[in-house]
DRENZA-828853 format. One record per atom (N, C-alpha, C): residue number from 1; residue in one letter; atom name; y, z, x. Coordinates in Angstrom, 3 decimals. Layout:
DRENZA-828853
<NUM 'a' 'CA' <Y Z X>>
...
end
This chain:
DRENZA-828853
<1 'm' 'N' <86.314 117.980 239.063>>
<1 'm' 'CA' <85.283 117.252 238.305>>
<1 'm' 'C' <83.675 116.655 239.084>>
<2 'q' 'N' <84.163 116.241 240.220>>
<2 'q' 'CA' <82.914 116.046 241.016>>
<2 'q' 'C' <82.190 116.880 241.448>>
<3 'n' 'N' <82.383 118.358 241.476>>
<3 'n' 'CA' <81.317 118.976 242.120>>
<3 'n' 'C' <80.495 119.361 240.579>>
<4 'v' 'N' <81.000 119.255 239.563>>
<4 'v' 'CA' <80.123 119.119 238.283>>
<4 'v' 'C' <79.170 118.360 238.291>>
<5 'l' 'N' <79.717 117.049 238.385>>
<5 'l' 'CA' <78.786 115.801 238.163>>
<5 'l' 'C' <77.787 115.934 239.481>>
<6 's' 'N' <78.131 116.451 240.623>>
<6 's' 'CA' <76.828 115.998 241.545>>
<6 's' 'C' <76.044 117.625 241.847>>
<7 's' 'N' <76.455 118.544 240.667>>
<7 's' 'CA' <76.258 119.971 240.995>>
<7 's' 'C' <74.701 119.605 240.684>>
<8 's' 'N' <73.369 120.166 241.156>>
<8 's' 'CA' <72.018 120.191 240.901>>
<8 's' 'C' <71.744 121.228 240.123>>
<9 'l' 'N' <72.940 122.044 239.791>>
<9 'l' 'CA' <72.472 123.089 238.526>>
<9 'l' 'C' <72.245 122.639 237.446>>
<10 'l' 'N' <73.261 121.400 236.952>>
<10 'l' 'CA' <72.920 121.145 235.955>>
<10 'l' 'C' <72.134 120.081 235.681>>
<11 's' 'N' <71.567 119.981 234.563>>
<11 's' 'CA' <71.003 118.617 234.144>>
<11 's' 'C' <71.826 117.552 233.965>>
<12 'k' 'N' <70.779 116.466 233.943>>
<12 'k' 'CA' <71.349 115.084 233.758>>
<12 'k' 'C' <72.148 114.657 232.377>>
<13 'n' 'N' <71.093 115.410 231.459>>
<13 'n' 'CA' <71.965 115.299 230.216>>
<13 'n' 'C' <73.080 116.188 229.978>>
<14 'i' 'N' <73.338 117.182 230.452>>
<14 'i' 'CA' <74.514 117.936 230.423>>
<14 'i' 'C' <75.731 117.049 230.989>>
<15 'k' 'N' <75.490 116.301 232.253>>
<15 'k' 'CA' <76.596 115.831 233.089>>
<15 'k' 'C' <77.106 114.547 232.014>>
<16 'v' 'N' <75.904 113.884 231.435>>
<16 'v' 'CA' <76.143 112.603 230.870>>
<16 'v' 'C' <77.214 113.120 229.429>>
<17 't' 'N' <76.604 114.390 228.846>>
<17 't' 'CA' <77.484 114.703 227.793>>
<17 't' 'C' <79.134 115.254 228.261>>
<18 'i' 'N' <79.210 115.422 229.277>>
<18 'i' 'CA' <80.565 116.000 230.091>>
<18 'i' 'C' <81.099 114.776 230.145>>
<19 'y' 'N' <80.494 113.724 230.756>>
<19 'y' 'CA' <81.254 112.454 230.919>>
<19 'y' 'C' <81.503 111.700 229.892>>
<20 'r' 'N' <80.959 111.964 228.749>>
<20 'r' 'CA' <81.566 111.144 227.305>>
<20 'r' 'C' <82.097 112.166 226.671>>
<21 'a' 'N' <82.238 113.403 226.689>>
<21 'a' 'CA' <83.183 114.243 225.932>>
<21 'a' 'C' <84.292 114.530 226.611>>
<22 'i' 'N' <84.608 114.433 227.956>>
<22 'i' 'CA' <85.944 114.845 228.410>>
<22 'i' 'C' <86.290 113.986 229.514>>
<23 'i' 'N' <85.516 113.073 230.241>>
<23 'i' 'CA' <86.014 111.976 231.195>>
<23 'i' 'C' <86.593 110.739 230.143>>
<24 'l' 'N' <85.661 110.192 229.712>>
<24 'l' 'CA' <86.187 108.866 228.691>>
<24 'l' 'C' <87.259 108.951 227.734>>
<25 'p' 'N' <87.345 110.059 226.991>>
<25 'p' 'CA' <88.735 110.010 226.235>>
<25 'p' 'C' <89.767 110.098 227.041>>
<26 'v' 'N' <89.729 110.505 228.282>>
<26 'v' 'CA' <91.009 110.447 229.094>>
<26 'v' 'C' <91.133 109.256 229.656>>
<27 'v' 'N' <89.991 108.607 229.815>>
<27 'v' 'CA' <90.178 107.208 230.573>>
<27 'v' 'C' <90.498 106.014 229.368>>
<28 'f' 'N' <90.196 106.626 228.250>>
<28 'f' 'CA' <90.314 105.281 226.781>>
<28 'f' 'C' <91.846 105.693 226.166>>
<29 'h' 'N' <92.600 106.955 226.870>>
<29 'h' 'CA' <93.623 107.299 226.186>>
<29 'h' 'C' <94.958 105.981 226.324>>
<30 'g' 'N' <95.319 105.200 225.124>>
<30 'g' 'CA' <96.135 104.349 225.215>>
<30 'g' 'C' <95.322 103.145 225.253>>
<31 'c' 'N' <94.345 102.976 225.482>>
<31 'c' 'CA' <93.417 101.696 225.692>>
<31 'c' 'C' <93.938 100.433 224.568>>
<32 'e' 'N' <94.255 100.842 223.424>>
<32 'e' 'CA' <94.240 99.838 222.358>>
<32 'e' 'C' <95.764 99.388 222.850>>
<33 'a' 'N' <96.662 99.288 223.778>>
<33 'a' 'CA' <97.540 98.884 224.218>>
<33 'a' 'C' <97.403 98.257 225.385>>
<34 'w' 'N' <96.218 98.330 226.138>>
<34 'w' 'CA' <96.141 97.875 227.715>>
<34 'w' 'C' <96.002 96.408 227.117>>
<35 's' 'N' <96.166 95.262 227.920>>
<35 's' 'CA' <96.039 93.951 228.070>>
<35 's' 'C' <95.062 93.978 229.429>>
<36 'l' 'N' <93.786 94.017 229.469>>
<36 'l' 'CA' <92.966 93.818 230.605>>
<36 'l' 'C' <92.774 92.590 231.174>>
<37 'a' 'N' <93.400 92.636 232.527>>
<37 'a' 'CA' <93.326 91.453 233.485>>
<37 'a' 'C' <91.813 91.867 234.016>>
<38 'i' 'N' <91.483 91.050 235.136>>
<38 'i' 'CA' <90.040 91.137 235.959>>
<38 'i' 'C' <90.342 92.255 236.646>>
<39 'r' 'N' <91.480 92.430 237.411>>
<39 'r' 'CA' <91.946 93.621 238.351>>
<39 'r' 'C' <91.439 94.574 237.619>>
<40 'e' 'N' <92.095 95.079 236.471>>
<40 'e' 'CA' <91.655 96.106 235.749>>
<40 'e' 'C' <90.321 96.591 235.382>>
<41 'e' 'N' <89.695 95.383 234.832>>
<41 'e' 'CA' <88.275 95.733 234.383>>
<41 'e' 'C' <87.456 95.699 235.612>>
<42 'h' 'N' <87.566 95.216 236.828>>
<42 'h' 'CA' <87.229 95.750 238.280>>
<42 'h' 'C' <87.171 97.264 238.339>>
<43 'r' 'N' <88.230 97.628 238.286>>
<43 'r' 'CA' <88.542 98.962 238.815>>
<43 'r' 'C' <88.047 99.754 237.966>>
<44 'l' 'N' <87.906 99.450 236.284>>
<44 'l' 'CA' <87.212 100.360 235.440>>
<44 'l' 'C' <85.550 100.366 235.750>>
<45 'r' 'N' <85.052 98.899 235.831>>
<45 'r' 'CA' <83.744 98.673 236.379>>
<45 'r' 'C' <83.471 100.226 237.846>>
<46 'v' 'N' <83.796 99.801 238.553>>
<46 'v' 'CA' <83.961 100.633 239.802>>
<46 'v' 'C' <83.859 102.305 239.528>>
<47 'f' 'N' <85.148 102.379 238.831>>
<47 'f' 'CA' <85.179 103.808 238.215>>
<47 'f' 'C' <83.759 104.393 237.471>>
<48 'e' 'N' <83.438 103.362 236.692>>
<48 'e' 'CA' <82.095 103.885 235.845>>
<48 'e' 'C' <80.873 103.920 236.503>>
<49 'n' 'N' <80.762 102.839 237.620>>
<49 'n' 'CA' <79.812 103.094 238.843>>
<49 'n' 'C' <79.728 104.157 239.624>>
<50 'r' 'N' <80.656 104.489 239.774>>
<50 'r' 'CA' <80.976 106.082 240.742>>
<50 'r' 'C' <80.577 107.354 240.286>>
<51 'v' 'N' <80.751 107.277 238.956>>
<51 'v' 'CA' <80.715 108.314 238.034>>
<51 'v' 'C' <79.384 108.482 237.730>>
<52 'i' 'N' <78.298 107.298 237.400>>
<52 'i' 'CA' <77.133 107.718 236.944>>
<52 'i' 'C' <76.353 107.381 238.183>>
<53 'r' 'N' <76.653 106.998 239.577>>
<53 'r' 'CA' <75.950 107.542 240.394>>
<53 'r' 'C' <76.123 108.768 240.952>>
<54 'r' 'N' <77.189 109.349 240.494>>
<54 'r' 'CA' <77.582 110.893 240.908>>
<54 'r' 'C' <76.528 111.571 240.194>>
<55 'i' 'N' <76.247 111.312 238.954>>
<55 'i' 'CA' <75.488 111.672 238.035>>
<55 'i' 'C' <73.844 111.834 238.161>>
<56 'f' 'N' <73.485 110.539 238.687>>
<56 'f' 'CA' <71.886 110.517 238.742>>
<56 'f' 'C' <71.624 110.359 240.268>>
<57 'g' 'N' <72.551 110.260 240.918>>
<57 'g' 'CA' <72.128 110.418 242.435>>
<57 'g' 'C' <71.392 109.399 242.837>>
<58 'f' 'N' <70.284 109.959 244.152>>
<58 'f' 'CA' <69.565 108.772 244.585>>
<58 'f' 'C' <68.058 108.906 243.990>>
<59 'e' 'N' <66.836 108.117 244.380>>
<59 'e' 'CA' <66.037 108.227 244.218>>
<59 'e' 'C' <64.968 108.132 245.390>>
<60 's' 'N' <64.000 108.948 245.264>>
<60 's' 'CA' <62.846 109.105 246.213>>
<60 's' 'C' <61.753 107.770 246.142>>
<61 'e' 'N' <61.562 107.350 247.336>>
<61 'e' 'CA' <60.505 105.928 247.206>>
<61 'e' 'C' <59.116 106.887 247.397>>
<62 'k' 'N' <58.398 107.250 246.708>>
<62 'k' 'CA' <57.243 108.031 246.822>>
<62 'k' 'C' <56.357 107.247 247.914>>
<63 'v' 'N' <56.257 105.617 247.971>>
<63 'v' 'CA' <55.428 105.001 248.901>>
<63 'v' 'C' <55.782 105.176 250.280>>
<64 'i' 'N' <57.099 105.051 250.751>>
<64 'i' 'CA' <57.641 105.290 252.095>>
<64 'i' 'C' <58.260 106.626 252.134>>
<65 'g' 'N' <58.293 107.355 251.182>>
<65 'g' 'CA' <59.124 108.629 251.740>>
<65 'g' 'C' <60.412 108.723 251.971>>
<66 'k' 'N' <61.175 107.977 251.646>>
<66 'k' 'CA' <62.875 107.615 252.086>>
<66 'k' 'C' <63.558 107.742 250.429>>
<67 'w' 'N' <64.532 108.142 250.766>>
<67 'w' 'CA' <65.600 107.889 249.453>>
<67 'w' 'C' <66.323 106.667 249.743>>
<68 'r' 'N' <66.406 106.379 248.137>>
<68 'r' 'CA' <67.270 105.282 248.155>>
<68 'r' 'C' <68.261 104.752 247.125>>
<69 'i' 'N' <69.282 104.086 247.268>>
<69 'i' 'CA' <70.370 104.217 246.402>>
<69 'i' 'C' <69.941 103.356 245.163>>
<70 'l' 'N' <70.191 103.503 243.816>>
<70 'l' 'CA' <70.011 103.027 242.639>>
<70 'l' 'C' <70.653 101.522 242.730>>
<71 'q' 'N' <70.039 100.496 242.170>>
<71 'q' 'CA' <70.792 99.270 241.820>>
<71 'q' 'C' <71.563 99.697 240.808>>
<72 'n' 'N' <72.632 98.806 240.599>>
<72 'n' 'CA' <73.722 98.855 239.117>>
<72 'n' 'C' <72.838 98.886 237.954>>
<73 'e' 'N' <71.840 97.897 237.681>>
<73 'e' 'CA' <70.639 97.322 236.524>>
<73 'e' 'C' <70.364 98.645 236.200>>
<74 'e' 'N' <69.812 99.716 237.340>>
<74 'e' 'CA' <68.681 100.735 237.335>>
<74 'e' 'C' <69.597 101.680 236.588>>
<75 'l' 'N' <70.947 101.783 237.069>>
<75 'l' 'CA' <71.954 102.746 236.543>>
<75 'l' 'C' <72.129 102.777 235.343>>
<76 'y' 'N' <72.203 101.593 234.615>>
<76 'y' 'CA' <72.505 101.023 233.460>>
<76 'y' 'C' <71.367 101.249 232.436>>
<77 'g' 'N' <70.745 101.447 233.091>>
<77 'g' 'CA' <69.041 101.681 232.070>>
<77 'g' 'C' <68.865 102.704 232.290>>
<78 'l' 'N' <69.354 103.528 233.128>>
<78 'l' 'CA' <69.303 105.102 233.025>>
<78 'l' 'C' <70.223 105.563 232.197>>
<79 'y' 'N' <71.567 105.268 232.097>>
<79 'y' 'CA' <72.503 105.601 231.106>>
<79 'y' 'C' <72.603 105.153 229.794>>
<80 's' 'N' <71.801 104.004 229.455>>
<80 's' 'CA' <71.766 103.345 228.436>>
<80 's' 'C' <72.831 103.566 227.372>>
<81 't' 'N' <73.788 103.400 227.647>>
<81 't' 'CA' <75.498 103.316 226.732>>
<81 't' 'C' <75.823 101.872 226.947>>
<82 'l' 'N' <76.946 101.507 226.421>>
<82 'l' 'CA' <77.891 100.465 226.433>>
<82 'l' 'C' <78.241 100.873 227.937>>
<83 'i' 'N' <78.824 99.276 228.482>>
<83 'i' 'CA' <79.559 99.508 229.425>>
<83 'i' 'C' <80.681 99.891 229.254>>
<84 'i' 'N' <82.016 100.217 230.004>>
<84 'i' 'CA' <83.042 100.924 229.828>>
<84 'i' 'C' <83.881 99.652 229.065>>
<85 'i' 'N' <83.741 98.218 229.631>>
<85 'i' 'CA' <84.605 97.483 229.552>>
<85 'i' 'C' <84.457 97.144 228.287>>
<86 'q' 'N' <82.983 97.075 227.580>>
<86 'q' 'CA' <82.330 96.671 226.275>>
<86 'q' 'C' <83.212 97.822 224.975>>
<87 'm' 'N' <83.067 98.994 225.713>>
<87 'm' 'CA' <83.494 99.921 224.913>>
<87 'm' 'C' <85.157 99.226 224.533>>
<88 'i' 'N' <86.014 99.191 225.411>>
<88 'i' 'CA' <87.432 98.853 225.324>>
<88 'i' 'C' <87.554 97.762 224.179>>
<89 'a' 'N' <86.834 96.822 224.769>>
<89 'a' 'CA' <87.072 95.191 224.163>>
<89 'a' 'C' <86.401 95.616 222.489>>
end
């Protein structure tokens, strides 16, 4: 799945659709029985950030001509969906 999400042949919209349709249901399987501790919440946030970073990749700075890693807030702005912890709650 990593190769699919980081592929340059697929659009970002298709990658987000794959994430929502295939990956999230697998992650949410049995979540109604979970009691989320801080450790599990952190792991889920890290997982979500990794997947979203793989989908959206890096951003080119036009002024200085270098690539930079997007901040978490910028990623959530691009993804524009509830955070995984909020979905589970």
